[in-house]
C-alpha positions, 0 to 999 in steps of 0.5 A: 259812672260820670263818663256814662252820664256825660256821653249820654248828654253829649250823644246825637239825638234822632231828628224827631227829638232835635231842637227846632228854632222858631222866631214866633209860633209857626215861624221856623228859622230852618235851623235845628240841633240834634246834639249839645254840640250842634246846639252850641253851633246854632246859637251863633247862626240863628237870629237873636229874636229866635233865642229871645223867643225860646229863652223866655218861653223856657224852651231851652231849659225844657229841651236841655233838661228833658231831652238832652238830660242835663239838669245842671245846664238847664239850671244855668240857662234859667239863671241867664234868663233871670238876668233878662238879656236880649239881642247880642247880650243874650246870644253871647251869654247863652253861647258862653253858658253852653260852651262852658258846660260843653267844655266841662263835659268833653274834657272828661274824655 
């Protein structure tokens, strides 16, 4: 049962359900992620300002909880947001949180 849930979280999404990174409203970075693995990769590619924009609007939590369907990771991201990181601290913190969860999920296969 847990393997089925994990494979669901790790699946590739259709492009219309991908996460699109913006720096501000209407200011698209050209980067998107259609899976948790791709999201992890993009954290290091996008500008920290984009990560700040989405983190403090709750966009990451919402996409992870509702589209990726990983409530546990969404909660970890909320906890990170509560620490109010910015810039490189945010980038490394977010990467660490997502990497830890991704590693946990993939180690079960």
